[in-house]
N, C-alpha and C positions, 0 to 999 in steps of 0.2 A: 726554371720558374723564378720570376722576379719577386722579391719580398716587398710588400707594400710599405711605404714610408709612414710611420706612425707619428702624427703631429702631437705635440703636447697639448693637454687640455687648456682651456682658457684660464687666465690668471686666477679667477675666483674659484676655480675647481681644482687647483693644484694642491699638492701636499708640500708644506714648507718645513724645512729641516733646521732645527737648532743643533742637533747632533746627527751624525751619519747613522743610518739605519739600514742594515742589510736584511731584507725580508726573507731571503733564502735561509738565513740562520735562525729564523723564528720558527719554533716548533708548535707553539700554542698561541692562539689569539683570543682574548677575552673581550666581551662587549657589554657595556651598559645598555639599557633599553631606552628610558625616557630621555628625549632630546639627543639621543645618539643613534640607535638603530631606528627609532621612531622620532620624527620631528613633529612638534605640535605647532599649531597656529598660535603664536605667542600672545597676540592681543586677546584671542578668545580664552585661552587657558588662564592667563594672568588676570583678566577681567573677572572671570568666575571665581578665582581664588580670592581676589580682593573683595568682591561683593559677599562671598560666603563669610569671610572674616568680619566684614563690616556688620553683617546680620548678627553675628555672635556678640559683637561689642554693643550693638543696639539692645540686644536681649539683656546685656549686663547693665543697661541703664545709661550708657554713654550717648551724648548728643552728637552722633556722627552719621545720621541717616542720609545727610546730603553730600557726604564725601563721594567723589567719583574718581575712577582710575584713568589716568592719562598715560598711555604707554610710552609717549615721547618725553615724559618728564624725567625719566631715569634710564640708565643704561647699566649693563653688567660692568663690574670692575670698579664701581664706586666704593667708598668706605664710609661707614657711619662713625661719627665722633660721639661716643656716649657721654662724654663730659659736657660738650657744648650743645648737643642736639642737632648737629649739622651733618649734612651729606657733603663729602669732600672728594675731589679728584686729585690725587697726588701724582708726582712724577716718579720715575723709577728710584730716585733717591729719597722719596718720602716727603718732598716739599709740596705743600698744598698750593695749587695754582687757581683753583676754582672751588667755591663752597656755597652752599645754600643752607640757610636756617629755616626749617620748615619748608615752605614753598617760595621763599624769597631769597634771591641770590645776594651774596654779600658784595657791596661795592669795594673797589680796590683798596681804599684806605682801611676799611674795617677788616677786610681779608688779611691785609698785611699786619695790622695790629693784633689780630686774633691768633695768627699762626707764625708770627715772627719768632724764630728760634725753636719752632716745633717741627719735628719730623714724624711722619707716620711710621710706626714700628708695629708690624702685625703680630709680634709676640707680646705686645702690651694689650691688656684686656680693655683698654680704653677704645680700641678700634675694632670694628666688625667689617670684615672684607666681604663684599657681595660678589661672589665669583661664579654664580650660575644664573641661568635665565629664570629659575624659580625665585630668585631674589627680587625681581622687578616689582611684583605686587607688595612684597615686604617693604622695600624702600619707599614706594609711593604711599603706602598706608602710614608708615612711620612719619614721613614728611607732613602729611595732613594732620596727624595727631599731635605733632610738635606745636603746630599753630593753636590747636585747641588747649593743649597743656599751658602754653604761654598766656592764653586768654583766661585761664583759671577755671575752666569748666570740667576738668577731670580731677576732682578733689582727692580721689583715692591714690593718685600718682604723686610720688615725692621727688622724682628725678627723671632725667632723660634716659638714664640707664634702665631704670625700672620700667619706663614706658616701652623701651625696646623689648624687654623681656616679655611683656604682655603681648605685644605685636607678634613676636616670634612664636610664642606658645599658642596664640589664637590661630595663626596660619597653619601651624603643625596640626592642630586639632581639625582644621578644615580639610587637610589632606588625609589624616589618619582615620577619621571617623566615617569616611565613605561617601558623604554627600557629593563632594566635588567629583570624585571618580565615578559615582553613579551617573552623574550628568554626562560624563564623557562616554561611558559605556552605552548610554541610551542613544547617543548620536555621534558616533566616532567620526563620521564624515565631516562634521562641523569642526572638529578639533585637529584631526590628523592631516599632515601634509604628505601625500603619497610620494614614494620614491621607488619606482620600478627597477632601478639599477641595484638596489641594496641586496635583494636575494641572489642575484647573479654573482655579485662580489663575494658573498659567503660561499656559494657553490664552488667558485674558482679556488678559494682558499682551502676548502675541505678536500677537493680533488687534487690539490697540490700537496696533500699530506699533512696539512696543519690540523691540529686539534682546535675546533672552534667551540667557544664556551659562552654561554649567556650568564651574566652575573648582575642581577638587578635587585634593587631594594623593593620593587613593587611585589605585591602578594600574587599568588598563583592565579586566582580567578581573573584579576585585572590583566596580568601578563598574557594569559592565554587568549583572551578576547581581543586585546590590542594587537598582538602579533598575528593572530589569524586574520584580522581585518587588513592589516598593513602588508602582509606578505603572501598569503595563500593564493590570491588571484594572479600573482605574477610568477608562480612556480609551474613548471611543466608537469604534465601527466598527473599522477596521484600524489605527488610530493606535497607535504605541508611544511609549515615553518619549523616544526620539530625535527624534520629531516636535515635541517641546516646545522644542527648543533650536536656535538658529541656529549656535552654535559649542560644541563639546565639547572641553575641555582636561582631561586627566588627568595624574597624577604632576607636578603643578604646582610642588611644592616651595615652597609658601608658607612663610615670608614672602619668600624670595628671588625669587619670581615678581614681586613688587612692587618689589624693590630693585635687581635686577641684570638685565642683558641676557644671557639664556641661550639655548642652541640650541633650536630647535623641530623636532620630528619629526612625521611623520604615520604612523599605523598603516596598513600596506598589506596585512596579513593578520591579520584580527581573531582568527581561530581560534588562530593560532600566536603572535600578538602581535608579528609582525615589523614593524619600523619602518624609515623612511629619512629623511634630513634633508629639511627643507622650507623653501623660500624662496618669497616672494610672498604672495598673498592667502590668506585662509582660506575654504574652501568648506563649505557646509552639508552635513551628512551624513558628514563626515570626522572621525575621531577624531585629535586632536592630543596630543602628549606634550611637556611642558615649556614652553619659550617664556617670554615675559615680558609684563608689562602694557603696556610701551611698544609692542611689536609689535601687541598687541590694539587699543590706541588708534589706531595708525596704520591698521590695516585697517578699523576701524569709522568712522574719520573723526570721532570724538568723543573728548573727554577731560574731565578734571576733574569739575565738578559736573553734567555731563550723564550721568554713569554712577553708578548705585547698586550697591553691593556688599552682599550679605546673607550673614552668616556667624555662627558661634557662638563663635569664638575671638577674644577681646578684642584680642590682639596680632596674630596671624598674619593674621586676616581684616580687622579693623576699624582698629586704630590705625595700622598701616603704610600701608594704602591711603588713609587720611585724611591722615596727616601728610605723606607724600611725594607723593602724586598728587592730593590734594584731591578724591578721589571722595566722593560722598555715601555714607553708611554706615548699615546697619541691623544691630543685634545681636539674635540669637535667644537668649532666656533662658527655657528651659522651666520653671525653678524659679519663675518669676514667677506662674504659675497657683496653685501651692500657697501661695506667700507672700501673694498677695492674698486668697486664701480664708481663711488664718489671721488676717490683719489684719482682715478684715471680721467674722469670728467674735468677735474680741477687742474690737470697737469699743465695745460698751456698757461694758466694763471700762475701756477707754481713756478714755472720757468721765468715768467715775468717778475714774480716776487723775488726769486733768487738773484736775478740781474739787478733789481733795485737795491737789494741788501748788499750786493757786492759794490754797487756804486756808492751807497752810504758809507760802507767801510772804508773805501778809498778816500772819500771826503773827510772822514773822521781822522784817518791817518795823517792827511795833510794838515788838518787843524792842530793835531797833537804836535806835529813837527814845528809848526809856526809858533805855538804857545811856548814850546821849549826854547826856540830861538829867541823869542822876546824875553823869556825869563833869564837866559844867559846874558843878553845885552844889558838888562836892568841890574843883574847881579854882578856883572863884571868879572865872572870867574872863568869864562870861556868865550871863544869867538862866536858871534851870532851868524847864522847862515843867511839871515835876511834882516835888513834894517828894521828897527822896531815900528816905524811908521808904516812901512810896506806890510809888515806882518799884521798890524792892526786893521788896515783896510781889507786885507785878504781874509782875515778871520771873520770880519763882519759879513763879507760876501759868502763865506762858507756857511755861516749860520743860516742865511737865507736859502742857500742851495739845499742844505740838509733838511730844513723845514719843508721845502717844496717836495723833496723825495719822500719825507715822512707822510705827506698828504696822499701820495700815491700808494705807499706801503700799507697804511692803516686799514683801508677797506679790504685789501687782499689778505692781510694777516688775520683780520676778524673772520673773513670767510673761511680761511684755512683752519681756524680753530673750532669751527662748528660743522665740519664735514660729517655727514651721516646723521648727526643729532644736533639740533639747534640749541639745545640746552647745555649739553655736556661735551659735544664734539666727538672725535673718533674714539673707538675702544682702545686702540693700541698706542695712542699718543696723548701726551699732556703738554700742550703748548708745542714747543719745538723739540721736546724731549720724548723719550718713550714713557708710557704710563707705567704706574706701579703694577697694573695688571699685566702689561707686556713683559715686565721684568719677571713676574712669577711664571708666566708661560715659558720664557727662556730658561728659567731655572729648572722647571720640573717636567715640561713636555719635550720629549725628544723630537716629535714632529707635531704640527698642528694643521688643521684643514677645516674647510667649511662644512663638510658632511662626511659621514663614514663611508658612503658609497664612492667617494673619490678614490678609494683603494682599488676600485674596478679598473680604472685606466692605468693605475700604477702596475697592476698584476702582482701575484704573490711572489714573483721572482725579481722584483725591482731592488736596485741598490740605490737608496735614497741618500745622496751626498749632501752634506751641509756645506754652505758657501764658506769661503775664507772670511773669518771675522774681521770687520772693519774697525780701525782705530782712528782717532781724530787726525793723526798725522799722515794717514794713508793718502789723502787727497792732496 
């Protein structure tokens, strides 16, 4: 019997490897829920979060009732400068290449003067890194409020940092106090993007002998209803979403789940949400609340690189579990699909841009050589390769040729810089360099992919090899 040839998935559905990951050696796989196992319609969710927070600020007496949420005005991976009240996009080295104060982008000269000699260091409390899709409403609301603060209509606010604190607290209240999630529970079809492949991927992993674990910050009532809506209709027979997991942990309070030893409770009345403290092992079919990663490792009898955790939050899900526990990590970046599509569509122009840049570099090398030859002739300290008058004429010609090439390069370079998002450009690039967000992904995520269900095509037996790292001199 011939074995069918298995074609790789399309580029936007592949798993990309920063470090080699042998799934055969993984004994337990943990999953976040929101924006990981369940993907939401970002515009719908973030619009409701924005409007809910706006209503709270209006109730506070702030003149903000006319603020609207534009989902294209911000992207994940930006950084808030609490000192200047700016949104900035840094390179992997922390250099700011684009910035907006409030809703207005900084012109080149002002950008250079503001951030000359400044590098974005995420360990400095001046900077707030927006590393999850939940940050979009936060960034948009903050930008709009910076304009109001500058106009002097928010008299109780004394600084941009204080303004951010109010925005962050208000959005947290919108999430925690239930109104936003109540809207989602009332109409899940409006908010949830169905993914029929996800349940099968989890079934494959469980039947391959992996311990599959749900670890979510969402509370039990919300988790149960969302998972039931998103999963049960795609499962065979009498199976429900709960049959997919060996352990279910809700209200996990990540990142503290990974960093501290916290009390563990079990839900004893799921209808009423009644809980009692729990000691000892973890049983299948029981819903647990809180706890810690240390307790989970002890129960499973596995730790470190035998555990893979899959989540969408670069800090709460990925960097903490990697840095403190040495778990293997997978980051879900849904934007990767549109970013890859935009990059592929631009590829013919990218090749033209590269050819023009090579042409410009050759012209600049010739001009540099001619200028050196002229310098030597005038200085009399070495033989000139070209007579000074010939060098002068050719340098003038080269200036015109370079200017002509620049006219062709400029529109292509501008288009390249705004792929996927006209305001901020690609998620993973800042100008010609990697973005600071991409650098954090490299540092903490062993693999990254556009959706958790992409593990279906990989299978639980895959050996995911990282490519050989490229260095500037490799080419």
